[in-house]
C-alpha positions in Angstrom: 19.7 39.6 26.1 16.2 38.0 26.1 13.4 38.1 23.7 9.8 39.1 24.5 9.1 35.7 25.9 12.0 35.8 28.2 14.1 33.2 26.2 17.8 33.8 26.1 19.2 35.0 22.8 22.8 35.7 22.0 24.7 36.5 18.8 28.3 36.5 17.7 29.4 39.5 19.7 27.1 39.1 22.7 28.4 37.1 25.6 26.5 35.7 28.6 27.6 38.6 30.8 26.2 42.0 31.7 28.0 45.1 33.2 27.0 46.1 36.7 28.4 48.3 39.5 29.9 45.2 41.1 31.7 44.3 37.8 30.9 41.5 35.4 28.1 39.1 36.5 26.2 36.4 34.9 22.6 37.2 33.9 21.8 33.5 34.5 21.0 32.0 37.8 23.6 29.9 39.7 22.4 26.6 40.9 24.0 23.7 42.7 27.8 23.6 43.5 29.9 21.1 41.5 33.2 19.8 42.9 36.4 19.8 40.9 36.5 16.1 40.4 33.1 16.1 38.6 34.2 19.2 36.6 37.3 17.3 35.4 35.3 14.3 34.3 32.9 16.6 32.3 35.9 18.3 30.7 37.4 15.0 29.6 34.0 13.9 28.2 34.0 17.0 26.0 37.6 16.2 24.9 36.5 12.6 24.1 33.7 13.9 21.9 35.9 16.7 20.4 33.5 19.3 21.8 34.1 22.9 22.9 33.8 25.2 25.9 32.7 28.9 25.8 35.4 31.3 27.1 34.0 34.7 28.1 36.2 37.8 27.8 35.8 41.5 28.5 37.2 44.5 26.6 40.1 46.0 28.6 39.0 49.6 27.9 35.3 49.6 27.3 34.1 46.6 29.3 32.0 45.1 26.4 32.0 41.3 26.4 32.4 38.5 23.8 32.7 34.8 23.8 35.2 32.5 22.0 35.2 28.8 21.5 38.0 26.6 22.7 38.6 22.8 22.7 39.8 21.4 26.0 42.8 19.0 26.0 42.8 16.0 28.4 42.7 17.2 32.0 44.3 15.1 34.8 44.8 17.6 37.6 44.4 21.3 38.6 45.4 22.7 35.3 43.2 22.9 32.1 44.8 23.6 28.7 42.5 24.6 25.8 43.2 25.3 22.1 41.3 28.1 20.4 38.8 27.3 17.7 40.1 29.5 14.8 37.7 32.3 13.8 38.1 35.6 11.8 39.6 38.4 14.0 40.7 36.0 16.8 44.1 37.6 17.2 42.7 41.1 17.4 40.1 40.0 20.0 42.9 38.5 22.2 44.8 41.7 22.0 42.0 43.9 23.3 40.1 41.5 25.6 40.9 39.8 28.9 39.8 36.5 30.2 36.8 36.4 32.7 35.5 32.8 33.1 34.3 30.0 31.0 31.1 28.0 30.5 31.0 24.2 30.0 27.8 23.8 27.8 25.5 20.9 28.3 22.1 19.9 27.0 21.0 19.1 30.6 22.8 21.6 32.8 25.7 24.0 31.9 28.5 24.8 34.3 29.9 28.3 35.1 33.6 27.9 36.0 35.6 30.8 37.6 39.0 29.5 36.7 42.2 31.6 37.1 44.2 32.3 33.9 47.8 31.1 33.8 48.7 31.8 30.2 46.9 33.2 27.2 48.3 33.2 23.6 47.0 33.3 20.1 47.0 29.5 20.0 45.8 28.4 23.5 44.7 29.3 27.0 45.9 27.6 30.2 43.7 27.9 33.3 43.9 26.8 37.0 40.6 25.1 38.0 38.8 26.2 41.1 37.7 23.7 43.8 34.0 24.2 42.9 31.9 25.6 40.1 28.2 26.1 39.6 25.4 24.7 37.5 23.6 27.5 35.7 20.3 28.1 34.0 21.4 30.0 30.9 18.2 29.8 28.9 14.8 28.2 28.9 15.6 26.0 25.9 19.0 24.8 25.0 20.5 26.2 21.8 22.5 23.6 19.9 25.6 24.3 17.8 25.1 23.3 14.2 27.6 22.4 11.4 27.3 21.9 7.6 23.6 23.0 7.4 22.9 25.3 4.5 20.3 28.0 4.8 18.1 29.8 2.2 16.2 32.9 3.4 13.4 34.3 1.1 11.6 37.6 1.5 9.6 39.5 -1.2 11.5 37.9 -4.1 14.9 38.5 -2.4 17.0 35.4 -1.6 19.9 35.1 0.7 22.2 32.1 1.4 24.3 31.1 4.3 24.6 28.6 7.1 22.9 27.6 10.4 25.1 28.6 13.4 22.9 27.3 16.3 19.4 26.0 16.8 16.6 25.6 19.2 12.8 25.1 18.5 12.2 28.6 19.8 14.9 30.6 18.0 17.9 29.9 15.8 20.8 31.9 14.4 21.9 32.0 10.8 24.9 33.6 9.1 24.1 35.0 5.7 26.3 36.2 2.8 25.3 39.2 0.7 25.5 39.2 -3.1 25.8 42.3 -5.3 22.3 41.8 -6.7 20.8 40.9 -3.3 22.0 43.6 -0.8 21.1 43.4 2.8 19.3 46.8 2.4 16.5 44.8 0.8 16.0 42.8 4.0 13.0 44.2 5.9 13.4 43.4 9.6 9.7 43.9 10.2 8.4 41.5 7.6 8.3 37.7 7.9 10.9 35.6 6.0 10.7 32.0 4.7 13.6 29.8 5.8 14.9 26.6 4.3 17.5 24.2 5.9 19.2 21.7 3.7 22.1 19.2 4.1 23.4 18.1 0.7 20.3 17.4 -1.3 18.2 16.6 1.7 15.5 19.2 2.8 15.5 19.4 6.6 13.2 22.4 7.4 10.9 24.9 5.8 9.0 27.5 7.7 8.0 31.2 8.1 9.9 33.1 10.8 10.3 36.6 12.2 13.6 38.5 12.5 14.3 38.9 16.2 17.6 40.6 15.8 20.4 41.2 13.3 23.7 42.9 13.2 24.8 45.5 10.7 27.3 43.5 8.7 27.7 44.6 5.1 29.1 41.4 3.4 28.0 38.9 6.1 25.2 39.2 8.5 24.1 37.3 11.6 20.3 37.0 12.2 18.3 35.5 15.1 15.0 34.1 13.8 12.0 32.9 15.6 9.4 30.5 14.0 6.0 32.0 13.6 3.8 28.8 13.7 3.4 26.0 16.2 1.5 23.9 13.6 1.7 23.2 9.9 -0.7 21.5 7.5 1.2 19.0 5.4 -1.9 17.3 4.1 -5.5 18.3 3.4 -7.4 18.2 6.7 -9.6 15.0 7.1 -12.6 14.5 9.3 -11.8 10.8 9.6 -8.2 10.7 10.8 -6.1 7.6 11.4 -6.9 5.9 14.7 -4.2 6.7 17.3 -3.3 3.9 19.8 -1.5 3.9 23.1 0.6 0.8 23.2 1.9 -1.1 26.2 4.9 -1.2 26.2 5.2 2.2 24.5 7.6 2.3 21.5 10.6 4.6 21.4 11.5 7.0 18.6 15.3 7.0 18.0 17.1 9.2 15.5 20.4 11.1 14.9 19.4 14.8 14.7 20.7 15.9 11.3 21.0 19.5 12.5 23.1 18.9 15.6 24.5 15.4 15.1 23.2 14.3 18.5 21.3 11.1 19.2 17.7 11.6 20.4 15.5 9.0 22.1 11.9 9.9 22.9 8.9 7.9 24.1 5.9 7.5 21.8 2.6 8.8 23.4 0.4 7.4 20.6 0.8 5.7 17.3 -1.1 5.2 14.1 -0.3 3.9 10.6 0.2 7.5 9.4 1.9 9.2 12.3 2.7 9.4 16.0 3.2 11.8 18.9 6.2 12.1 21.2 7.0 14.0 24.3 10.3 15.8 25.2 11.5 18.1 27.9 11.2 21.7 26.9 14.7 22.7 27.9 16.3 20.0 25.7 13.7 19.9 23.0 14.7 19.7 19.3 11.5 19.2 17.4 10.0 22.2 15.4 7.0 22.2 13.1 8.2 21.9 9.6 11.3 19.9 10.4 11.9 16.8 8.4 13.7 13.8 9.9 15.0 11.7 7.0 15.9 8.6 9.0 13.9 7.8 12.2 13.5 4.4 13.9 10.3 3.4 15.8 11.6 0.8 18.2 9.0 -1.5 20.0 10.7 -3.0 23.0 13.6 -4.3 20.9 11.2 -6.8 19.3 11.2 -5.1 16.0 12.3 -1.7 14.6 10.6 0.2 11.8 12.5 2.9 9.9 10.7 5.9 8.3 10.9 9.4 7.1 8.8 11.9 9.1 7.9 15.5 9.5 7.0 17.5 12.6 3.4 18.8 12.3 2.8 20.5 15.6 4.4 21.5 18.9 2.4 22.1 22.1 3.9 23.1 25.5 2.2 22.1 28.7 3.2 22.6 32.4 3.1 19.8 34.8 2.7 19.9 38.6 5.9 21.4 40.1 6.4 23.8 37.2 8.1 21.2 34.9 7.3 22.0 31.2 6.9 19.3 28.6 6.5 19.5 24.9 4.2 17.2 22.9 5.0 17.0 19.2 3.0 15.3 16.5 4.8 13.8 13.5 3.4 12.5 10.2 5.1 9.6 8.4 6.2 10.8 4.9 7.6 7.5 3.7 8.4 4.0 4.9 9.3 0.6 3.4 6.1 -1.1 2.3 7.0 -4.3 4.1 7.6 -2.5 7.4 4.5 -0.4 7.0 2.3 -3.4 6.5 3.9 -4.9 9.7 2.9 -1.7 11.5 -0.7 -1.8 10.1 -1.0 -5.5 11.0 -0.1 -4.7 14.6 -2.5 -1.8 14.9 -5.4 -3.6 13.2 -5.0 -6.3 15.9 -5.1 -3.6 18.6 -8.4 -2.4 17.1 -9.9 -5.9 16.5 -8.1 -9.1 17.3 -10.0 -10.9 14.6 -8.8 -8.6 11.8 -5.7 -9.6 10.0 -3.6 -7.7 7.4 -1.4 -9.6 4.9 -1.2 -12.5 7.4 -0.4 -16.1 6.4 -3.6 -17.5 5.0 -4.9 -21.1 4.9 -5.5 -21.3 1.2 -7.9 -24.2 1.6 -10.0 -22.1 4.0 -9.9 -19.2 1.5 -11.1 -21.3 -1.5 -13.8 -22.7 0.7 -15.0 -19.2 1.5 -15.1 -18.3 -2.2 -17.3 -21.2 -3.1 -19.4 -21.1 0.1 -20.4 -17.5 -0.4 -21.1 -17.8 -4.1 -18.2 -15.5 -5.0 -17.2 -18.4 -7.3 -20.6 -19.0 -8.9 -21.0 -21.7 -11.6 -20.6 -19.4 -14.6 -17.4 -17.9 -13.3 -16.0 -21.2 -12.2 -16.7 -22.6 -15.7 -14.1 -20.2 -17.1 -11.4 -20.9 -14.5 -11.8 -24.7 -13.9 -9.6 -25.6 -16.8 -6.8 -23.6 -15.3 -7.6 -24.2 -11.6 -4.0 -25.5 -10.8 -2.6 -22.3 -12.3 -5.1 -20.3 -10.2 -4.0 -22.1 -7.1 -0.3 -21.5 -7.7 -0.9 -17.8 -8.6 -2.7 -17.3 -5.3 -0.1 -19.1 -3.2 2.6 -16.7 -4.7 0.4 -13.6 -4.4 -0.3 -14.2 -0.7 3.3 -14.6 0.3 4.8 -11.1 1.0 4.5 -9.5 -2.4 3.5 -6.3 -0.6 4.7 -3.8 -3.2 1.9 -5.1 -5.6 -0.6 -6.9 -3.5 -2.3 -6.9 -0.1 -5.1 -9.0 1.5 -7.4 -8.5 4.5 -9.2 -11.3 6.3 -11.7 -11.5 9.2 -11.0 -14.7 10.9 -12.1 -16.5 14.1 -11.0 -20.0 15.3 -9.1 -20.6 12.1 -12.3 -20.0 10.0 -12.2 -17.2 7.5 -15.5 -15.2 7.5 -14.5 -12.2 5.3 -11.9 -11.4 2.7 -10.9 -8.6 0.4 -7.7 -8.1 -1.6 -5.9 -5.3 -3.4 -3.4 -5.2 -6.2 -1.5 -2.2 -7.5 -2.2 -2.6 -11.2 -1.5 0.9 -12.6 1.3 3.3 -11.6 -0.7 5.1 -8.9 -3.9 3.0 -8.7 -4.8 0.0 -6.5 -7.6 -2.3 -7.5 -9.8 -3.6 -4.7 -11.2 -7.1 -5.6 -12.2 -10.5 -4.3 -14.6 -9.2 -1.7 -16.3 -12.2 -0.1 -18.1 -12.7 3.2 -20.0 -15.4 4.9 -22.9 -13.2 6.2 -24.8 -16.2 7.5 -22.0 -17.2 9.8 -20.9 -13.7 10.8 -23.1 -10.7 9.8 -20.4 -8.0 10.1 -17.5 -9.9 8.4 -18.1 -8.2 5.0 -18.1 -4.7 6.4 -15.3 -5.5 8.8 -12.9 -6.3 5.9 -14.1 -3.2 4.0 -13.3 -1.2 7.1 -9.9 -2.8 7.3 -9.2 -1.8 3.7 -10.4 1.7 4.5 -8.1 2.1 7.5 -5.2 0.7 5.4 -5.9 3.2 2.6 -6.2 6.0 5.1 -2.9 5.1 6.7 -1.1 4.4 3.4 -2.0 6.7 0.6 0.1 9.6 1.8 3.3 7.5 1.7 5.3 8.1 -1.5 6.4 4.5 -1.7 2.8 3.2 -1.7 1.9 5.0 -4.9 -1.8 5.2 -4.1 -3.4 8.3 -5.7 -6.5 6.3 -6.6 -8.4 3.2 -5.5 -10.6 1.4 -8.0 -13.1 -1.5 -7.9 -15.2 -3.3 -10.5 -18.6 -4.4 -9.4 -21.9 -5.6 -11.0 -25.0 -3.5 -10.5 -27.1 -6.6 -9.6 -24.9 -7.3 -6.6 -26.7 -5.5 -3.9 -23.9 -5.1 -1.4 -21.2 -3.4 -3.6 -24.0 -1.3 -5.2 -25.1 -0.2 -1.8 -21.6 0.6 -0.6 -19.6 1.9 -3.7 -22.6 3.4 -5.5 -23.8 5.3 -2.5 -20.3 6.6 -1.8 -20.2 8.1 -5.3 -23.6 9.6 -4.8 -22.5 11.2 -1.5 -19.4 12.7 -3.0 -21.4 13.9 -6.0 -18.3 15.0 -7.8 -16.8 12.9 -10.6 -13.3 14.3 -9.9 -13.7 12.8 -6.4 -15.4 9.5 -7.2 -16.6 8.3 -10.5 -18.5 5.3 -11.8 -18.4 4.2 -15.4 -20.3 1.2 -16.9 -18.5 -1.3 -19.2 -20.0 -4.2 -21.2 -18.2 -7.4 -20.4 -17.9 -10.4 -22.7 -15.5 -13.2 -23.7 -14.2 -13.2 -27.3 -13.0 -16.5 -28.8 -9.5 -16.0 -30.1 -9.4 -15.5 -33.9 -6.8 -16.7 -36.4 -6.1 -13.5 -38.3 -2.4 -12.9 -38.3 -2.3 -9.7 -40.4 -4.6 -7.1 -41.8 -4.6 -5.0 -45.0 -4.1 -1.5 -43.7 -4.1 0.1 -47.2 -7.8 1.2 -46.8 -9.2 4.0 -44.6 -8.7 2.0 -41.4 -5.4 2.0 -39.5 -4.3 0.4 -36.2 -1.2 1.8 -34.6 0.4 2.3 -31.3 -1.3 5.1 -29.4 0.4 8.5 -29.7 0.1 11.5 -27.2 -2.3 13.3 -29.5 -4.6 10.3 -29.4 -4.8 10.4 -25.7 -5.6 14.1 -25.8 -8.5 13.3 -28.1 -9.5 10.5 -25.7 -9.5 12.9 -22.8 -11.7 15.3 -24.7 -14.2 12.5 -25.4 -14.2 11.2 -21.8 -14.6 14.6 -20.2 -17.6 15.1 -22.4 -19.4 11.8 -21.6 -18.3 11.3 -18.0 -15.8 13.8 -16.5 -14.6 11.1 -14.1 -11.3 9.7 -13.1 -10.7 6.9 -15.6 -8.1 8.7 -17.7 -5.9 9.5 -14.6 -6.4 6.2 -12.8 -5.7 4.0 -15.9 -2.5 5.9 -16.9 -4.1 7.3 -20.1 -2.4 10.7 -19.8 0.1 11.5 -22.6 3.0 11.8 -20.2 2.3 8.2 -18.9 2.8 6.6 -22.3 6.4 5.4 -21.7 6.0 4.8 -18.0 6.3 1.1 -17.1 7.6 1.1 -13.5 4.7 -1.0 -12.3 5.5 -3.7 -14.9 9.1 -3.9 -13.5 7.7 -4.2 -10.0 5.7 -7.3 -11.1 8.7 -8.8 -12.9 10.8 -8.4 -9.7 8.6 -10.8 -7.8 8.1 -13.3 -10.6 4.8 -12.1 -12.1 3.9 -11.0 -15.6 2.4 -7.7 -16.4 2.3 -5.9 -19.7 0.4 -2.9 -21.0 -0.1 -2.1 -24.7 -2.1 0.8 -26.1 -3.4 0.8 -29.7 -5.4 3.4 -31.6 -7.9 2.6 -34.3 -8.5 5.4 -36.8 -10.6 5.8 -40.0 -9.4 8.4 -42.4 -7.2 9.7 -39.7 -10.1 10.2 -37.2 -9.7 8.4 -33.9 -12.4 5.7 -33.4 -11.2 3.7 -30.4 -8.4 3.2 -28.0 -7.5 -0.4 -26.9 -5.8 -1.0 -23.6 -4.3 -4.5 -23.8 -3.5 -5.6 -20.3 -1.6 -8.9 -20.1 -1.0 -10.5 -16.7 -0.9 -13.9 -15.0 -4.1 -15.9 -15.2 -5.9 -15.7 -11.9 -4.5 -12.4 -10.7 -8.2 -11.4 -10.8 -11.0 -14.1 -10.8 -12.8 -12.5 -13.7 -9.6 -11.8 -15.5 -10.2 -8.0 -15.4 -6.5 -7.6 -15.1 -5.9 -9.8 -18.1 -8.2 -8.4 -20.7 -8.8 -5.8 -23.4 -10.3 -2.5 -22.3 -12.0 -0.8 -25.3 -12.9 2.8 -25.2 -14.9 3.8 -28.3 -14.3 7.5 -29.0 -16.4 7.9 -32.2 -19.2 5.3 -32.8 -20.3 6.8 -36.1 -19.6 4.5 -39.1 -17.9 2.0 -36.7 -19.5 -1.4 -37.2 -19.1 -4.2 -34.8 -17.5 -6.4 -37.5 -14.5 -4.0 -37.6 -14.3 -4.1 -33.8 -14.2 -7.9 -33.7 -11.6 -7.9 -36.4 -9.4 -5.8 -34.2 -10.0 -8.3 -31.3 -8.8 -11.1 -33.6 -5.6 -9.2 -34.2 -5.0 -8.3 -30.5 -5.9 -11.7 -29.2 -2.4 -12.9 -30.1 -1.2 -11.4 -26.8 -3.2 -14.0 -24.9 -2.9 -17.8 -24.5 -6.4 -18.7 -23.3 -9.0 -19.7 -25.8 -11.4 -17.0 -24.6 -10.2 -13.4 -24.1 -12.1 -11.1 -21.7 -13.3 -7.9 -23.2 -14.5 -4.6 -21.6 -16.3 -2.1 -23.8 -16.9 1.6 -22.9 -19.3 3.3 -23.2 -22.0 0.7 -22.6 -24.3 2.4 -25.1 -22.0 1.4 -28.0 -22.4 -2.3 -27.2 -26.2 -1.9 -26.9 -26.6 0.2 -30.1 -24.5 -2.2 -32.1 -26.3 -5.3 -30.7 -23.1 -6.8 -29.2 -24.0 -9.6 -26.9 -22.3 -9.2 -23.6 -22.3 -11.4 -20.5 -22.8 -8.7 -17.9 -22.1 -5.1 -17.0 -19.2 -4.1 -14.8 -19.1 -0.7 -13.1 -15.6 0.7 -12.7 -15.7 2.7 -9.4 -12.7 5.0 -8.8 -12.0 7.0 -5.7 -9.6 10.0 -5.5 -7.6 9.7 -2.3 -8.3 13.3 -1.5 -11.9 12.4 -0.9 -11.6 9.6 1.7 -13.8 11.2 4.3 -17.0 10.2 2.4 -15.9 6.6 2.2 -15.4 6.4 6.0 -18.5 8.4 6.8 -20.7 5.9 4.9 -18.8 2.8 6.2 -19.0 4.1 9.7 -22.8 4.7 9.4 -23.4 1.1 8.1 -21.2 -0.3 10.9 -23.2 1.5 13.5 -26.5 0.4 12.0 -25.2 -3.2 11.9 -24.1 -3.1 15.6 -27.5 -1.6 16.6 -29.4 -4.3 14.8 
C-alpha cells in the first residue's frame, strides 16, 4: 500500500505482496541480480549484528499475506536456518499461512530472495537458497525498526501511550494501548495529533502529525502517522542570524541515532556558533524537524571534536541531475560545553576576520599598555588601584586563562599589537557584564567597533545555549564617554521598550570604611536580611520609576533569594564571589535595599563587582546620615580602605546633597531583543568603512 505521495506504507498485517492473476508478486521493482555468495555474506552480517530478515507468508485459503520476523543463524552453504522472533499469535499464523519468500532488509538496498522451504515449525524455518536473488526498491525512504522508544499521543485532551515500531522522516508506525478512561473511540482519524517520543527521561521528538492509517484493535492499536511540518520554530525569529560558514575541509556530524541505534555520519554544509546544516540521501534519511539528538559530535578532520545537543529545525528535499534526491536539514545547537563552544566561536571568528580573537592567550603587558595608552586607566581611576596593582595583575592573569564559565575576552590584534579589547564576566545567575572596553582609535579606527561586533556575534551564538546562562547582558558606562553613550544609549532608544533594553542612572562614590561594629536597633530603624516581601515591594517601586530590567538581571526576584549557583562557579575556579541582601526599614516601612557584592579586587577596574548597590525605595524621612551609618555597618565585608558605592535613584543622592564622583548608567539588554543591537552596530560599521 502507498500513501498519497507514493511512499510505501505497511502495518502489522500488511506484507510486501499483492494478489494478481499470476499469483503473488512484489509491488516493488526488481533491480540487479545478486549471486548466492554475496547473499550468504549479507546473511552472516545480519547474524553478526543480531538483526532480522522479513519472511513473507500467504494464507492457505484466502490468499491474504503477512510478514514475520526471523533471525538468521550462521550460513556456510546452500541451506539457511532462521529462528522466529516470538510475537503474539505466531503459532496460529504458522498453522494457516504458507511460506512465499523472504526479504533481507538493508538501509542501502534490500534483497528479495525466492528460497525454497525445507522445514517450517513453531520454532524455526529452514530454507534452500537460490543461485541468485534481486535487489529491490521497496519504498522511497527506508523505514527503520525501533526498540525501547516510548510514545505519547495527544488529541483534544485525550492521551494514549505506546511504543514506536518503525520510523522514517516521512511516516512512522506506533503501537498504542487503550485505557478504560481513554478509549480508542475518542481518537478522531481526521484530526491532527501531537506526538512525543521519549527514551527514559530523554525527550527525542515532539511534533504534529496526521493519521494515515490505523487498524481496528480494541485494546491495542497500530497507527501510521505522517509529520505535518517540514520546519519548526524553536526560537523567536531574528533578522540578524548567526553567520554561516562553509569550511574547507568540511566537518562531519557523527551520532548514534537514539531511535534506531544505528551510527550516522553526515557532511556539514555550513556551520555557525548556533547551528549547522547537513545533507543526507533521501532514501536513507533519518532527520525530521522536531527531532532532538542528545549526543552529537562535530568532527573537524580529526583535529578536534565538539560534542553538543541539537534539534532538527527544517528538512528540505531537492532533486539533483539524474533524478537523485538529497535532503538538506538544518539543526540548532541546544547545548554544548562552554569550553568547546568557545573553541568553535574562536575558529569561526577567525574565518570572519583573521585579526579577531576570542578568549585567546593574551600578552598581558600589551593589554596593560592598551589600557593606559587609550586613557581607559585614567589618573583618577589608577589612583584607586595602584596600591593593589600586584593583586590586579594576578587577578587578570588568572581571569584570562580558560575560566570560560565565568569570563570571556575579545581582542582585535595585528602583528602582536592589541588595538581593541572588551571582556565579559557572568556576575549574576543569568546575566553577563560587558566591561573593559578599550580601543586605540588613533592606530586603528575600527578596532573599538570590531571588538563590540565580536561580542555581539558571541552573544548571538551563545545566549540560546542552556549552559551559557545568558538571559541578559549588562554594561556600566558614563554619560560623558561619547562612544558608549552613542552605542548603548542609541540602542536603548531604538528598542524603545524598557523590557527589551533599559538604562538606569546610579550615583557612584567611594565610602571610607567606618569603625561601627554594632548598632542599637531598639528604635524605629531596623536592618535585616532581605525577605521575599521586601523584594515584592522593591519591584513595585522599580516598575513605577523605571519599568526596566534591573530586578530580573540583578537576581532581585523573590525566588532568587536562595540561589547561589554563580557563587559556586567562582569558587570552583579559585575566585571569590559573595552576594548579601539587606533591607532597611523604619517603623516596618521599607526604605532601601542594599546589595552587597563581594568579589576579588580587580575583577572590574572600577570595582563595580565589589561594591554596595543601594536602591532607595522610600526617600521620605530618610536622611543621608542614616544611610552612611548603614555603610559603616556593611563595610565590614570589605578589606580595602575605600568601599565603592552605587546609589539608585540618582535623584536621592542629588536631593540629599550626597557628593558623588560620577554617574554610571546601568544598561541592560534582554536577549530576546538582539536584532536592534546588531542593526545599530552594522550601521556604524558600514559608516566607518565608507569613511
